[in-house]
All heavy atoms as TSV, in Angstrom:
chain	resi	resn	atom	element	x	y	z
A	1	MET	N	N	4.052	-1.818	-14.104
A	1	MET	CA	C	3.199	-0.734	-13.623
A	1	MET	C	C	2.783	-1.258	-12.283
A	1	MET	O	O	2.266	-2.359	-12.086
A	1	MET	CB	C	2.084	-0.632	-14.563
A	1	MET	CG	C	1.070	0.571	-14.137
A	1	MET	SD	S	-0.205	0.716	-15.308
A	1	MET	CE	C	0.270	2.409	-15.887
A	2	GLY	N	N	2.845	-0.354	-11.243
A	2	GLY	CA	C	2.389	-0.719	-9.855
A	2	GLY	C	C	0.888	-0.576	-9.624
A	2	GLY	O	O	0.175	-0.139	-10.474
A	3	HIS	N	N	0.513	-0.795	-8.420
A	3	HIS	CA	C	-0.886	-0.563	-8.044
A	3	HIS	C	C	-1.209	0.883	-7.717
A	3	HIS	O	O	-0.301	1.574	-7.325
A	3	HIS	CB	C	-1.156	-1.430	-6.622
A	3	HIS	CG	C	-1.075	-2.864	-6.922
A	3	HIS	ND1	N	-2.033	-3.568	-7.593
A	3	HIS	CD2	C	-0.114	-3.769	-6.479
A	3	HIS	CE1	C	-1.632	-4.952	-7.502
A	3	HIS	NE2	N	-0.478	-4.912	-6.877
A	4	PRO	N	N	-2.403	1.141	-7.954
A	4	PRO	CA	C	-2.737	2.686	-7.708
A	4	PRO	C	C	-2.619	2.997	-6.279
A	4	PRO	O	O	-2.932	2.104	-5.396
A	4	PRO	CB	C	-4.144	2.891	-8.231
A	4	PRO	CG	C	-4.691	1.445	-8.479
A	4	PRO	CD	C	-3.513	0.595	-8.538
A	5	VAL	N	N	-2.163	4.095	-5.873
A	5	VAL	CA	C	-2.103	4.463	-4.481
A	5	VAL	C	C	-3.187	5.295	-4.024
A	5	VAL	O	O	-3.495	6.419	-4.585
A	5	VAL	CB	C	-0.749	5.273	-4.338
A	5	VAL	CG1	C	-0.677	5.688	-2.725
A	5	VAL	CG2	C	0.536	4.378	-4.608
A	6	PRO	N	N	-4.086	4.754	-3.158
A	6	PRO	CA	C	-5.240	5.588	-2.680
A	6	PRO	C	C	-4.778	6.895	-2.035
A	6	PRO	O	O	-3.760	6.990	-1.338
A	6	PRO	CB	C	-6.033	4.709	-1.710
A	6	PRO	CG	C	-5.081	3.570	-1.357
A	6	PRO	CD	C	-3.930	3.634	-2.317
A	7	LYS	N	N	-5.634	7.843	-2.207
A	7	LYS	CA	C	-5.381	9.227	-1.591
A	7	LYS	C	C	-6.255	9.490	-0.538
A	7	LYS	O	O	-7.283	9.047	-0.405
A	7	LYS	CB	C	-5.698	10.396	-2.751
A	7	LYS	CG	C	-4.843	10.300	-3.998
A	7	LYS	CD	C	-3.358	10.635	-3.748
A	7	LYS	CE	C	-2.609	10.651	-4.978
A	7	LYS	NZ	N	-1.159	10.904	-4.686
A	8	CYS	N	N	-5.621	10.237	0.517
A	8	CYS	CA	C	-6.330	10.482	1.845
A	8	CYS	C	C	-7.258	11.635	1.572
A	8	CYS	O	O	-6.830	12.698	1.184
A	8	CYS	CB	C	-5.337	10.772	2.862
A	8	CYS	SG	S	-6.049	11.262	4.437
A	9	PRO	N	N	-8.654	11.434	1.779
A	9	PRO	CA	C	-9.559	12.493	1.763
A	9	PRO	C	C	-9.448	13.598	2.752
A	9	PRO	O	O	-9.866	14.802	2.660
A	9	PRO	CB	C	-10.825	11.965	1.707
A	9	PRO	CG	C	-10.686	10.611	2.338
A	9	PRO	CD	C	-9.251	10.134	2.027
A	10	ILE	N	N	-8.833	13.118	3.906
A	10	ILE	CA	C	-8.556	14.186	5.028
A	10	ILE	C	C	-7.427	15.032	4.859
A	10	ILE	O	O	-7.338	16.148	5.262
A	10	ILE	CB	C	-8.405	13.254	6.330
A	10	ILE	CG1	C	-9.614	12.300	6.508
A	10	ILE	CG2	C	-8.258	14.238	7.549
A	10	ILE	CD1	C	-11.017	12.997	6.456
A	11	ARG	N	N	-6.367	14.405	4.244
A	11	ARG	CA	C	-5.116	15.257	4.006
A	11	ARG	C	C	-4.877	15.329	2.470
A	11	ARG	O	O	-4.152	14.515	1.915
A	11	ARG	CB	C	-3.856	14.555	4.673
A	11	ARG	CG	C	-3.969	14.384	6.152
A	11	ARG	CD	C	-2.736	13.729	6.707
A	11	ARG	NE	N	-2.276	12.717	5.832
A	11	ARG	CZ	C	-2.469	11.343	6.244
A	11	ARG	NH1	N	-3.108	11.020	7.293
A	11	ARG	NH2	N	-1.942	10.410	5.441
A	12	PRO	N	N	-5.509	16.258	1.840
A	12	PRO	CA	C	-5.486	16.379	0.443
A	12	PRO	C	C	-4.100	16.459	-0.129
A	12	PRO	O	O	-3.193	17.071	0.476
A	12	PRO	CB	C	-6.257	17.608	0.044
A	12	PRO	CG	C	-7.198	17.866	1.202
A	12	PRO	CD	C	-6.479	17.344	2.347
A	13	GLY	N	N	-3.858	15.512	-1.168
A	13	GLY	CA	C	-2.609	15.542	-1.792
A	13	GLY	C	C	-1.720	14.451	-1.248
A	13	GLY	O	O	-0.633	14.177	-1.825
A	14	ASP	N	N	-1.992	13.934	-0.073
A	14	ASP	CA	C	-1.190	12.819	0.513
A	14	ASP	C	C	-1.786	11.492	0.194
A	14	ASP	O	O	-3.041	11.390	-0.031
A	14	ASP	CB	C	-1.253	13.009	2.076
A	14	ASP	CG	C	-0.354	14.146	2.529
A	14	ASP	OD1	O	0.347	14.694	1.834
A	14	ASP	OD2	O	-0.381	14.407	3.802
A	15	ALA	N	N	-0.959	10.526	0.100
A	15	ALA	CA	C	-1.393	9.257	-0.071
A	15	ALA	C	C	-1.944	8.669	1.211
A	15	ALA	O	O	-1.630	9.085	2.301
A	15	ALA	CB	C	-0.276	8.345	-0.509
A	16	CYS	N	N	-2.939	7.656	1.119
A	16	CYS	CA	C	-3.408	7.072	2.263
A	16	CYS	C	C	-2.375	6.143	2.863
A	16	CYS	O	O	-1.728	5.306	2.226
A	16	CYS	CB	C	-4.514	6.092	1.882
A	16	CYS	SG	S	-5.206	5.308	3.288
A	17	THR	N	N	-1.843	6.550	4.139
A	17	THR	CA	C	-0.817	5.866	4.787
A	17	THR	C	C	-1.400	4.845	5.754
A	17	THR	O	O	-0.629	4.231	6.628
A	17	THR	CB	C	0.071	6.875	5.491
A	17	THR	OG1	O	-0.718	7.722	6.478
A	17	THR	CG2	C	0.804	7.838	4.628
A	18	LEU	N	N	-2.576	4.576	5.581
A	18	LEU	CA	C	-3.234	3.468	6.429
A	18	LEU	C	C	-2.928	3.784	7.920
A	18	LEU	O	O	-2.475	2.960	8.619
A	18	LEU	CB	C	-2.868	2.220	6.145
A	18	LEU	CG	C	-2.936	1.856	4.623
A	18	LEU	CD1	C	-2.496	0.371	4.328
A	18	LEU	CD2	C	-4.433	1.929	4.288
A	19	CYS	N	N	-3.186	5.096	8.307
A	19	CYS	CA	C	-2.947	5.519	9.620
A	19	CYS	C	C	-3.864	4.891	10.720
A	19	CYS	O	O	-3.586	4.962	11.969
A	19	CYS	CB	C	-2.803	6.974	9.802
A	19	CYS	SG	S	-4.309	7.963	9.171
A	20	PHE	N	N	-4.943	4.296	10.316
A	20	PHE	CA	C	-6.004	3.679	11.147
A	20	PHE	C	C	-5.785	2.168	11.090
A	20	PHE	O	O	-5.877	1.639	10.125
A	20	PHE	CB	C	-7.509	4.207	10.735
A	20	PHE	CG	C	-8.501	3.807	11.662
A	20	PHE	CD1	C	-8.771	4.822	12.666
A	20	PHE	CD2	C	-9.184	2.745	11.683
A	20	PHE	CE1	C	-9.750	4.602	13.692
A	20	PHE	CE2	C	-10.187	2.514	12.693
A	20	PHE	CZ	C	-10.382	3.351	13.599
A	21	PRO	N	N	-5.583	1.533	12.178
A	21	PRO	CA	C	-5.423	0.088	12.292
A	21	PRO	C	C	-6.509	-0.692	11.621
A	21	PRO	O	O	-7.556	-0.435	11.840
A	21	PRO	CB	C	-5.231	-0.131	13.677
A	21	PRO	CG	C	-4.834	1.065	14.506
A	21	PRO	CD	C	-5.528	2.155	13.656
A	22	GLY	N	N	-6.052	-1.570	10.734
A	22	GLY	CA	C	-7.039	-2.489	10.192
A	22	GLY	C	C	-7.546	-1.814	8.817
A	22	GLY	O	O	-8.289	-2.666	8.053
A	23	ALA	N	N	-7.245	-0.599	8.412
A	23	ALA	CA	C	-7.788	-0.099	7.296
A	23	ALA	C	C	-6.991	-0.523	6.070
A	23	ALA	O	O	-5.739	-0.657	6.222
A	23	ALA	CB	C	-7.767	1.423	7.183
A	24	ASP	N	N	-7.503	-0.714	4.807
A	24	ASP	CA	C	-6.774	-0.961	3.683
A	24	ASP	C	C	-6.903	0.143	2.674
A	24	ASP	O	O	-6.741	-0.117	1.476
A	24	ASP	CB	C	-7.124	-2.325	3.188
A	24	ASP	CG	C	-8.620	-2.629	2.834
A	24	ASP	OD1	O	-9.363	-1.534	2.988
A	24	ASP	OD2	O	-9.052	-3.640	2.339
A	25	GLY	N	N	-7.543	1.280	3.094
A	25	GLY	CA	C	-7.732	2.386	2.188
A	25	GLY	C	C	-8.777	3.363	2.788
A	25	GLY	O	O	-9.285	2.964	3.865
A	26	PRO	N	N	-8.974	4.445	2.215
A	26	PRO	CA	C	-9.902	5.394	2.811
A	26	PRO	C	C	-11.297	4.989	2.866
A	26	PRO	O	O	-12.075	5.373	3.716
A	26	PRO	CB	C	-9.792	6.652	1.811
A	26	PRO	CG	C	-8.759	6.313	0.771
A	26	PRO	CD	C	-8.279	4.991	0.937
A	27	GLN	N	N	-11.697	3.976	2.194
A	27	GLN	CA	C	-13.041	3.496	2.093
A	27	GLN	C	C	-13.402	2.781	3.494
A	27	GLN	O	O	-14.503	2.707	3.788
A	27	GLN	CB	C	-13.314	2.558	0.939
A	27	GLN	CG	C	-12.488	1.093	1.020
A	27	GLN	CD	C	-11.181	1.221	0.606
A	27	GLN	OE1	O	-10.588	2.119	0.184
A	27	GLN	NE2	N	-10.478	0.039	0.706
A	28	ASN	N	N	-12.489	2.296	4.145
A	28	ASN	CA	C	-12.824	1.722	5.546
A	28	ASN	C	C	-11.824	2.256	6.512
A	28	ASN	O	O	-11.583	1.561	7.494
A	28	ASN	CB	C	-12.750	0.206	5.516
A	28	ASN	CG	C	-11.309	-0.399	5.154
A	28	ASN	OD1	O	-10.531	0.341	5.044
A	28	ASN	ND2	N	-11.302	-1.598	5.307
A	29	CYS	N	N	-11.431	3.461	6.441
A	29	CYS	CA	C	-10.703	4.097	7.551
A	29	CYS	C	C	-11.550	4.739	8.551
A	29	CYS	O	O	-12.499	5.562	8.238
A	29	CYS	CB	C	-9.678	5.287	6.860
A	29	CYS	SG	S	-8.784	6.192	8.034
A	30	GLY	N	N	-11.329	4.465	9.740
A	30	GLY	CA	C	-12.099	5.124	10.876
A	30	GLY	C	C	-11.867	6.642	10.933
A	30	GLY	O	O	-12.883	7.225	11.357
A	31	LEU	N	N	-10.770	7.153	10.719
A	31	LEU	CA	C	-10.512	8.570	10.742
A	31	LEU	C	C	-11.462	9.236	9.755
A	31	LEU	O	O	-12.083	10.287	9.969
A	31	LEU	CB	C	-9.031	8.939	10.530
A	31	LEU	CG	C	-8.744	10.425	10.472
A	31	LEU	CD1	C	-9.095	11.125	11.844
A	31	LEU	CD2	C	-7.267	10.674	10.124
A	32	VAL	N	N	-11.441	8.686	8.582
A	32	VAL	CA	C	-12.347	9.334	7.387
A	32	VAL	C	C	-13.791	9.235	7.874
A	32	VAL	O	O	-14.605	10.193	7.695
A	32	VAL	CB	C	-12.165	8.552	6.080
A	32	VAL	CG1	C	-13.065	8.971	5.114
A	32	VAL	CG2	C	-10.737	8.763	5.584
A	33	TRP	N	N	-14.115	8.032	8.438
A	33	TRP	CA	C	-15.498	7.893	8.900
A	33	TRP	C	C	-15.877	8.925	9.943
A	33	TRP	O	O	-16.995	9.547	9.904
A	33	TRP	CB	C	-15.750	6.522	9.482
A	33	TRP	CG	C	-17.190	6.409	9.836
A	33	TRP	CD1	C	-18.296	6.001	9.189
A	33	TRP	CD2	C	-17.637	6.498	11.143
A	33	TRP	NE1	N	-19.353	5.962	9.897
A	33	TRP	CE2	C	-18.958	6.223	11.257
A	33	TRP	CE3	C	-17.055	6.857	12.531
A	33	TRP	CZ2	C	-19.864	6.418	12.431
A	33	TRP	CZ3	C	-17.761	6.861	13.655
A	33	TRP	CH2	C	-19.188	6.572	13.606
A	34	LEU	N	N	-14.953	9.224	10.940
A	34	LEU	CA	C	-15.307	10.180	12.086
A	34	LEU	C	C	-15.417	11.475	11.440
A	34	LEU	O	O	-16.287	12.317	11.910
A	34	LEU	CB	C	-14.046	10.135	12.979
A	34	LEU	CG	C	-14.061	8.849	13.952
A	34	LEU	CD1	C	-12.753	8.872	14.667
A	34	LEU	CD2	C	-15.255	8.785	14.907
A	35	VAL	N	N	-14.543	11.964	10.541
A	35	VAL	CA	C	-14.557	13.249	9.977
A	35	VAL	C	C	-15.875	13.424	9.156
A	35	VAL	O	O	-16.649	14.440	9.257
A	35	VAL	CB	C	-13.429	13.595	9.091
A	35	VAL	CG1	C	-13.580	14.915	8.299
A	35	VAL	CG2	C	-12.138	13.736	10.059
A	36	MET	N	N	-16.250	12.476	8.309
A	36	MET	CA	C	-17.288	12.541	7.517
A	36	MET	C	C	-18.651	12.473	8.217
A	36	MET	O	O	-19.714	12.993	7.751
A	36	MET	CB	C	-17.312	11.521	6.321
A	36	MET	CG	C	-16.101	11.731	5.467
A	36	MET	SD	S	-16.045	13.469	4.937
A	36	MET	CE	C	-15.858	13.259	3.185
A	37	ASP	N	N	-18.592	11.790	9.372
A	37	ASP	CA	C	-19.795	11.757	10.242
A	37	ASP	C	C	-20.206	12.942	11.073
A	37	ASP	O	O	-21.264	13.121	11.495
A	37	ASP	CB	C	-19.701	10.463	11.140
A	37	ASP	CG	C	-20.992	10.078	11.836
A	37	ASP	OD1	O	-22.024	9.820	11.071
A	37	ASP	OD2	O	-20.992	9.928	13.101
A	38	ASP	N	N	-19.217	13.735	11.258
A	38	ASP	CA	C	-19.292	14.986	12.004
A	38	ASP	C	C	-19.627	16.193	11.066
A	38	ASP	O	O	-18.861	16.595	10.277
A	38	ASP	CB	C	-17.964	15.275	12.808
A	38	ASP	CG	C	-18.160	16.446	13.780
A	38	ASP	OD1	O	-18.122	17.743	13.295
A	38	ASP	OD2	O	-18.393	16.358	14.897
A	39	GLU	N	N	-20.793	16.768	11.175
A	39	GLU	CA	C	-21.160	17.880	10.122
A	39	GLU	C	C	-20.270	18.961	10.291
A	39	GLU	O	O	-19.860	19.569	9.124
A	39	GLU	CB	C	-22.474	18.364	10.698
A	39	GLU	CG	C	-23.181	19.196	9.637
A	39	GLU	CD	C	-24.632	19.576	9.992
A	39	GLU	OE1	O	-25.349	18.712	10.418
A	39	GLU	OE2	O	-25.106	20.569	9.573
A	40	GLU	N	N	-19.798	19.470	11.388
A	40	GLU	CA	C	-18.842	20.684	11.471
A	40	GLU	C	C	-17.580	20.323	10.735
A	40	GLU	O	O	-17.017	21.088	10.002
A	40	GLU	CB	C	-18.584	21.120	12.903
A	40	GLU	CG	C	-19.862	21.806	13.435
A	40	GLU	CD	C	-19.572	22.085	14.842
A	40	GLU	OE1	O	-18.407	22.423	15.252
A	40	GLU	OE2	O	-20.594	22.319	15.707
A	41	GLN	N	N	-16.962	19.123	11.053
A	41	GLN	CA	C	-15.653	18.750	10.502
A	41	GLN	C	C	-15.816	18.386	8.986
A	41	GLN	O	O	-14.947	18.834	8.312
A	41	GLN	CB	C	-15.131	17.487	11.191
A	41	GLN	CG	C	-14.629	17.652	12.560
A	41	GLN	CD	C	-14.020	16.471	13.192
A	41	GLN	OE1	O	-13.919	15.497	12.468
A	41	GLN	NE2	N	-13.665	16.514	14.433
A	42	ARG	N	N	-16.926	17.881	8.567
A	42	ARG	CA	C	-17.099	17.654	7.155
A	42	ARG	C	C	-17.165	18.916	6.311
A	42	ARG	O	O	-16.618	19.159	5.231
A	42	ARG	CB	C	-18.392	16.797	6.948
A	42	ARG	CG	C	-18.555	16.458	5.569
A	42	ARG	CD	C	-19.735	15.484	5.270
A	42	ARG	NE	N	-20.975	16.177	5.857
A	42	ARG	CZ	C	-21.753	15.755	6.813
A	42	ARG	NH1	N	-21.486	14.608	7.460
A	42	ARG	NH2	N	-22.809	16.281	7.137
A	43	GLU	N	N	-17.857	20.002	6.869
A	43	GLU	CA	C	-17.958	21.330	6.268
A	43	GLU	C	C	-16.612	21.990	6.240
A	43	GLU	O	O	-16.324	22.601	5.260
A	43	GLU	CB	C	-19.037	22.137	7.096
A	43	GLU	CG	C	-19.208	23.478	6.504
A	43	GLU	CD	C	-19.754	23.560	5.098
A	43	GLU	OE1	O	-20.576	22.687	4.815
A	43	GLU	OE2	O	-19.452	24.495	4.364
A	44	GLU	N	N	-15.870	21.887	7.412
A	44	GLU	CA	C	-14.473	22.551	7.334
A	44	GLU	C	C	-13.692	21.881	6.303
A	44	GLU	O	O	-12.817	22.627	5.527
A	44	GLU	CB	C	-13.833	22.349	8.724
A	44	GLU	CG	C	-12.518	22.974	8.837
A	44	GLU	CD	C	-11.887	22.851	10.231
A	44	GLU	OE1	O	-12.621	22.670	11.181
A	44	GLU	OE2	O	-10.558	23.007	10.192
A	45	LEU	N	N	-13.682	20.495	6.123
A	45	LEU	CA	C	-12.974	19.728	5.208
A	45	LEU	C	C	-13.265	20.312	3.735
A	45	LEU	O	O	-12.485	20.625	2.952
A	45	LEU	CB	C	-13.087	18.410	5.299
A	45	LEU	CG	C	-12.421	17.471	4.080
A	45	LEU	CD1	C	-10.949	17.673	4.317
A	45	LEU	CD2	C	-12.785	16.036	4.396
A	46	HIS	N	N	-14.616	20.432	3.661
A	46	HIS	CA	C	-15.148	20.861	2.374
A	46	HIS	C	C	-14.706	22.366	1.993
A	46	HIS	O	O	-14.172	22.629	0.828
A	46	HIS	CB	C	-16.691	20.951	2.273
A	46	HIS	CG	C	-17.422	21.455	0.980
A	46	HIS	ND1	N	-17.138	20.899	-0.176
A	46	HIS	CD2	C	-17.958	22.694	0.866
A	46	HIS	CE1	C	-17.821	21.802	-1.002
A	46	HIS	NE2	N	-18.369	22.761	-0.434
A	47	GLU	N	N	-14.554	23.260	2.932
A	47	GLU	CA	C	-14.226	24.563	2.754
A	47	GLU	C	C	-12.697	24.596	2.499
A	47	GLU	O	O	-12.327	25.376	1.512
A	47	GLU	CB	C	-14.528	25.417	4.009
A	47	GLU	CG	C	-15.923	25.764	4.226
A	47	GLU	CD	C	-16.216	26.373	5.600
A	47	GLU	OE1	O	-15.260	26.695	6.311
A	47	GLU	OE2	O	-17.410	26.672	5.829
A	48	ARG	N	N	-11.899	23.805	3.169
A	48	ARG	CA	C	-10.498	23.687	2.769
A	48	ARG	C	C	-10.262	23.127	1.475
A	48	ARG	O	O	-9.317	23.729	0.581
A	48	ARG	CB	C	-9.785	22.924	3.768
A	48	ARG	CG	C	-9.727	23.390	5.211
A	48	ARG	CD	C	-8.959	22.596	6.081
A	48	ARG	NE	N	-8.988	23.259	7.505
A	48	ARG	CZ	C	-8.033	22.799	8.393
A	48	ARG	NH1	N	-7.064	21.907	8.030
A	48	ARG	NH2	N	-7.960	23.302	9.499
A	49	THR	N	N	-11.056	22.148	0.958
A	49	THR	CA	C	-10.898	21.529	-0.428
A	49	THR	C	C	-11.256	22.553	-1.353
A	49	THR	O	O	-10.538	22.784	-2.442
A	49	THR	CB	C	-11.748	20.414	-0.502
A	49	THR	OG1	O	-11.406	19.379	0.575
A	49	THR	CG2	C	-11.617	19.740	-1.799
A	50	VAL	N	N	-12.268	23.266	-1.319
A	50	VAL	CA	C	-12.586	24.414	-2.249
A	50	VAL	C	C	-11.660	25.507	-2.316
A	50	VAL	O	O	-11.150	25.882	-3.386
A	50	VAL	CB	C	-14.017	25.015	-1.835
A	50	VAL	CG1	C	-14.360	26.271	-2.673
A	50	VAL	CG2	C	-15.106	23.934	-1.939
A	51	ALA	N	N	-11.031	25.947	-1.094
A	51	ALA	CA	C	-10.113	26.887	-1.099
A	51	ALA	C	C	-8.817	26.445	-1.827
A	51	ALA	O	O	-8.196	27.223	-2.533
A	51	ALA	CB	C	-9.709	27.276	0.411
A	52	ARG	N	N	-8.454	25.192	-1.524
A	52	ARG	CA	C	-7.181	24.687	-2.121
A	52	ARG	C	C	-7.288	24.576	-3.688
A	52	ARG	O	O	-6.440	24.968	-4.445
A	52	ARG	CB	C	-6.883	23.285	-1.578
A	52	ARG	CG	C	-5.618	22.720	-2.096
A	52	ARG	CD	C	-5.360	21.338	-1.367
A	52	ARG	NE	N	-6.423	20.256	-1.514
A	52	ARG	CZ	C	-6.563	19.603	-2.549
A	52	ARG	NH1	N	-5.711	19.644	-3.541
A	52	ARG	NH2	N	-7.596	18.721	-2.589
A	53	ARG	N	N	-8.445	24.213	-4.162
A	53	ARG	CA	C	-8.661	24.068	-5.628
A	53	ARG	C	C	-8.771	25.479	-6.203
A	53	ARG	O	O	-8.451	25.657	-7.307
A	53	ARG	CB	C	-10.060	23.451	-5.909
A	53	ARG	CG	C	-9.997	21.922	-5.600
A	53	ARG	CD	C	-11.246	21.258	-5.861
A	53	ARG	NE	N	-11.139	19.789	-5.552
A	53	ARG	CZ	C	-12.185	18.995	-5.417
A	53	ARG	NH1	N	-13.365	19.498	-5.603
A	53	ARG	NH2	N	-11.935	17.743	-5.103
A	54	ALA	N	N	-9.169	26.542	-5.515
A	54	ALA	CA	C	-9.364	27.849	-6.111
A	54	ALA	C	C	-7.970	28.537	-5.963
A	54	ALA	O	O	-7.812	29.596	-6.894
A	54	ALA	CB	C	-10.312	28.704	-5.213
A	55	ALA	N	N	-6.988	28.139	-5.216
A	55	ALA	CA	C	-5.737	28.830	-5.047
A	55	ALA	C	C	-4.960	28.632	-6.363
A	55	ALA	O	O	-4.913	27.677	-6.984
A	55	ALA	CB	C	-5.001	28.257	-3.919
A	56	PRO	N	N	-4.274	29.739	-6.674
A	56	PRO	CA	C	-3.374	29.587	-7.854
A	56	PRO	C	C	-2.233	28.578	-7.694
A	56	PRO	O	O	-1.780	28.522	-6.591
A	56	PRO	CB	C	-2.727	30.991	-8.061
A	56	PRO	CG	C	-2.965	31.765	-6.703
A	56	PRO	CD	C	-4.071	31.015	-6.136
A	57	ARG	N	N	-1.813	28.014	-8.681
A	57	ARG	CA	C	-0.698	26.874	-8.547
A	57	ARG	C	C	0.487	27.392	-8.948
A	57	ARG	O	O	0.996	27.954	-9.649
A	57	ARG	CB	C	-1.122	25.698	-9.323
A	57	ARG	CG	C	-2.312	25.065	-8.695
A	57	ARG	CD	C	-2.766	23.732	-9.398
A	57	ARG	NE	N	-4.031	23.397	-8.886
A	57	ARG	CZ	C	-4.366	22.066	-8.870
A	57	ARG	NH1	N	-3.639	21.241	-9.449
A	57	ARG	NH2	N	-5.587	21.791	-8.345
């Protein structure tokens, strides 16, 4: 059994590809920090997440 693969909170459904240098997962990714620190971007991400969850599969 392998290690769990962290998921990217910015790109729902994608694995964390460590696109930010020095990150070892979403918990210390600068991109995640930037989005979550910006009120408008955080709200847009929330709206997209809610819409994706409500969409039929």
